[in-house]
C-alpha positions in Angstrom: 76.5 56.8 135.5 77.8 59.4 138.3 79.5 61.6 135.4 76.2 61.7 133.6 74.8 62.9 136.9 77.0 65.5 137.6 77.0 67.0 134.3 73.2 67.2 134.4 73.2 68.6 138.3 75.8 71.4 136.7 73.6 72.4 133.9 70.6 72.7 136.8 72.6 75.2 138.7 73.5 77.1 135.6 70.0 77.3 134.6 68.8 78.3 138.5 71.7 81.0 138.8 69.5 83.9 137.7 66.4 82.7 139.6 68.5 82.3 142.8 69.7 85.7 142.3 66.1 86.7 142.3 65.2 85.0 145.5 68.1 86.0 147.3 66.4 89.8 147.4 63.1 88.3 149.0 62.5 90.1 152.5 61.0 89.1 155.8 58.1 91.2 157.3 60.7 92.9 159.5 58.4 95.7 161.1 56.2 94.5 163.9 53.9 96.1 166.3 55.2 96.2 169.4 52.6 98.4 171.6 49.7 100.5 170.6 47.0 102.6 172.1 43.5 103.9 171.1 42.4 104.4 167.2 45.2 102.8 165.1 44.4 101.6 161.6 46.0 100.1 158.8 45.5 99.2 155.0 47.9 97.9 152.2 48.1 100.3 149.5 44.5 101.9 148.5 42.9 98.9 150.3 40.2 99.2 153.0 41.2 100.4 156.6 41.3 97.8 159.3 42.1 97.7 162.9 45.7 97.1 164.1 46.8 94.7 166.5 49.9 94.3 168.8 52.3 91.5 167.2 51.1 92.4 163.8 53.8 92.2 161.1 53.8 94.8 158.9 54.7 94.7 155.0 55.7 96.9 152.3 53.0 99.2 151.5 51.1 98.9 154.4 49.7 102.4 155.7 49.4 103.3 159.1 47.1 105.8 160.7 46.5 107.0 164.1 43.3 108.9 165.4 43.0 111.6 168.3 44.1 109.5 170.9 45.9 106.9 168.9 49.7 106.2 169.5 51.7 102.9 168.6 55.3 101.8 168.8 57.0 99.7 166.1 60.1 97.8 165.8 62.2 97.3 162.6 65.2 95.2 163.7 66.5 97.5 166.8 65.0 100.6 165.7 62.0 101.7 167.6 59.3 103.9 165.8 57.0 106.0 168.2 53.7 107.2 165.9 52.0 110.3 167.7 48.2 110.9 167.5 46.8 112.0 164.0 49.6 110.8 161.9 49.8 108.8 158.7 52.5 106.9 157.2 53.8 104.1 154.9 56.3 101.3 155.6 58.3 100.9 152.2 61.8 100.2 151.0 64.1 100.9 147.9 67.4 100.6 146.6 70.3 103.0 146.3 73.3 101.9 144.4 72.6 98.0 144.8 72.0 98.8 148.5 68.8 98.0 150.2 67.1 100.6 152.7 64.1 100.5 154.8 61.9 103.6 153.9 59.4 105.1 156.2 57.0 107.8 154.5 56.0 110.2 156.9 52.5 111.4 154.8 51.2 113.6 158.1 51.7 113.9 161.8 54.7 113.2 163.8 57.3 110.1 164.4 59.9 109.6 167.1 63.0 107.4 166.1 65.0 105.7 168.6 67.9 103.4 167.1 69.7 101.3 170.0 73.7 101.7 170.8 74.1 98.3 168.8 71.6 99.2 165.9 73.4 98.7 162.5 70.1 99.4 160.8 70.0 103.0 159.4 66.4 103.3 158.0 65.6 106.5 155.7 62.6 108.4 156.6 60.9 110.2 153.9 58.3 113.3 154.0 56.7 115.4 151.7 59.4 117.6 151.6 62.7 116.1 152.5 64.5 112.5 153.0 66.1 112.1 156.1 69.2 109.7 156.1 69.5 108.5 159.9 73.1 107.6 161.7 72.9 106.4 165.3 70.6 108.9 166.5 67.3 109.6 168.5 65.2 112.4 166.6 61.8 113.7 166.0 60.1 114.4 162.6 56.9 115.8 161.6 55.3 116.7 158.4 52.3 119.3 158.0 49.1 119.5 156.2 50.9 122.0 154.0 53.9 119.4 153.1 56.2 121.2 155.3 58.7 119.1 157.6 60.2 119.7 161.1 63.1 117.5 162.3 64.7 117.9 166.0 67.6 115.9 166.8 68.2 114.7 170.4 71.0 112.6 169.7 73.2 111.6 167.0 73.0 112.8 163.3 70.6 113.2 160.5 71.3 114.3 157.3 68.2 115.9 155.8 68.2 116.2 151.9 66.0 118.2 149.3 66.5 117.9 145.6 69.7 119.6 145.4 70.9 120.6 149.0 71.9 118.4 152.0 72.0 120.1 155.4 73.5 118.1 158.2 72.0 118.2 161.8 73.4 117.3 165.1 72.3 116.9 168.5 70.3 119.7 169.9 69.6 121.5 166.3 66.8 121.3 164.5 65.3 122.4 160.9 62.1 123.6 159.4 61.7 122.9 155.6 58.7 124.1 153.5 57.3 122.0 150.9 59.1 122.4 147.5 62.2 124.3 149.1 65.6 123.1 150.0 66.9 122.2 153.7 69.1 125.4 154.4 68.5 126.8 157.9 69.0 125.3 161.4 68.0 126.2 165.0 69.2 125.3 168.3 66.7 123.6 170.1 67.4 125.2 173.5 66.2 128.3 172.1 62.9 127.1 170.5 60.4 124.9 172.5 58.4 122.7 169.9 54.6 122.4 170.3 54.0 119.9 168.0 50.5 120.0 168.2 50.3 123.8 167.7 52.8 123.2 164.9 50.9 120.9 163.0 47.6 123.0 163.5 49.6 126.3 162.4 50.6 123.8 158.9 46.9 124.0 157.9 46.4 127.8 158.6 49.4 127.8 156.3 47.5 126.8 153.3 45.0 129.5 153.3 46.0 131.9 150.7 48.3 129.7 149.2 46.5 127.1 147.5 47.3 127.9 144.2 50.9 127.8 144.8 51.2 124.6 146.8 49.0 122.5 144.4 51.5 124.0 141.5 54.5 122.3 143.6 52.4 119.3 143.9 51.9 119.1 140.4 55.7 119.6 139.8 56.5 116.5 142.0 54.3 114.4 140.5 55.9 115.2 137.0 59.1 114.4 138.5 57.8 111.0 140.0 56.3 110.0 136.9 59.7 110.7 135.1 61.5 109.0 137.7 59.2 105.7 137.2 59.5 106.3 133.4 63.5 106.1 134.2 63.5 102.9 135.9 60.9 101.3 133.7 63.5 101.8 131.2 66.2 100.4 133.2 63.9 97.4 134.1 63.1 96.9 130.3 66.7 97.2 129.2 67.6 94.8 131.9 65.0 92.0 131.1 66.1 92.3 127.5 70.1 91.6 128.2 68.6 88.9 130.5 67.2 87.2 127.7 70.1 87.2 125.7 72.6 86.2 128.1 70.1 83.2 128.4 70.5 82.2 124.9 74.1 82.4 125.0 74.3 80.4 127.8 71.9 77.9 126.3 74.1 77.5 123.4 77.1 77.1 125.4 75.4 74.4 127.5 74.3 72.2 124.0 78.2 72.7 123.1 79.4 71.4 126.6 81.1 74.8 127.1 80.3 75.0 130.9 82.7 77.7 132.1 81.2 79.7 129.3 77.7 78.9 130.1 78.7 80.0 133.5 79.6 83.4 132.8 76.7 84.1 130.9 74.2 82.7 133.7 75.8 85.0 136.2 75.5 87.8 133.6 72.0 86.9 133.1 71.6 86.8 137.1 73.0 90.4 137.6 70.5 91.9 135.0 67.4 89.9 137.1 69.0 91.5 139.9 69.2 95.2 138.1 65.5 94.4 136.8 64.0 93.8 140.4 65.5 96.6 142.1 64.0 98.8 139.5 61.0 97.3 140.2 61.1 97.7 143.8 62.1 101.3 143.2 59.3 102.1 141.3 57.0 100.8 144.0 58.6 103.2 146.1 57.9 106.2 143.9 54.1 105.0 143.5 53.7 104.6 147.1 55.2 108.2 147.7 52.5 109.7 145.5 49.7 108.5 147.5 50.2 110.9 150.5 50.8 113.7 148.1 47.8 113.0 146.0 45.8 113.2 149.5 47.4 116.3 150.5 46.3 117.5 147.2 42.8 116.3 147.7 42.5 118.0 151.1 43.6 121.5 149.6 41.4 121.4 146.6 38.3 120.3 149.2 39.5 123.4 151.5 38.7 125.8 148.6 35.0 127.1 148.5 35.3 128.4 145.0 38.3 126.8 142.9 39.6 129.0 139.8 39.6 127.5 136.2 43.5 127.5 136.5 43.3 125.7 140.4 40.9 123.0 138.8 43.3 122.3 135.6 46.3 121.8 138.1 43.9 119.3 140.0 42.6 117.6 136.9 46.8 116.7 135.6 47.5 115.6 139.3 44.6 113.3 139.2 45.6 111.9 135.8 49.1 111.6 136.7 48.2 109.7 139.9 45.4 107.8 138.2 48.0 106.2 135.7 50.4 105.5 138.7 47.6 103.7 140.6 46.6 101.6 137.6 49.8 100.4 137.2 51.6 100.0 140.2 48.9 100.4 143.4 46.8 97.3 144.0 44.1 96.9 146.1 44.1 93.7 148.1 47.4 93.3 147.0 48.8 92.0 150.4 46.8 88.8 150.5 48.5 87.7 147.6 51.8 88.6 148.9 51.1 86.8 152.4 50.3 83.5 150.5 53.6 83.9 148.8 55.2 84.4 152.2 53.9 81.3 153.6 55.0 79.4 151.1 58.5 80.4 151.2 58.6 79.5 154.9 58.2 83.3 156.2 60.0 85.1 153.2 58.0 87.9 151.0 58.5 88.1 147.8 57.1 91.5 146.6 56.9 90.6 142.8 
């Protein structure tokens, strides 16, 4: 009887391995609201804006927005994030070479990051123009109305990456990157006093006369996002297909009492589950990045008194791609579903 029960237990474990791979990649609500003042709101994905409170736990897909007098401080593990007035950004995450990364998407305004000396968490910061890889540092980053980015380093090192080039900034250095261009030039902070409010206002002025150029760049970026999503969808589809093949082979091996062989197939199925899960997380990351890009396109288009036919066509193409992404991957009210799941899993958040 004991041997029979052991065999049943072994088979159950082999059957559960692919599922365990998936649940090992569920995450806690990690970003907490430590302090706030004035007008600070949040929404999940494209949901309705709601007031934010101290102690609130932010999840993947939450968008934070501050008004004229709004400020907030968030805590992601041992990373402090201060949000300045008139800012909007999203809490997100992605996988890079199987490594999970916290990712903060700054659509507009300014953030200040401070990592403690003991910090092992190195979040990624994404703007409309570049990705910032943080390595033990204290820095400011701003994203303008025209999609440009300004980065200033107080301590540590930040790698600023565009599509093709990476610029490494150290203590006392800064860089300004225009939307659609690569990070190439740096400046010494001591020689350039930063008036962040003036810089943000100037970024709005920079749009005048350049609407067609910026909208063309936005459309190009939307096409790149759409293509990346398709690549991840292909990976996901292939992984799920392989997973099912391995599960069939596992079941055949179990029926023949070849437990060692079944174990190998089960592990392979688990690996494919993991790959498929990483792909859908990265798809959601790309979908979230499109929200700020769409807002920028909308604001620029509204500022044009009499848009030309060419501009209208470009905007129509942007809307078409975004609508397709929104229909598939950006869900209103999605947070409520996630919170219900998280309670069932004792505080863990199963994203999908």
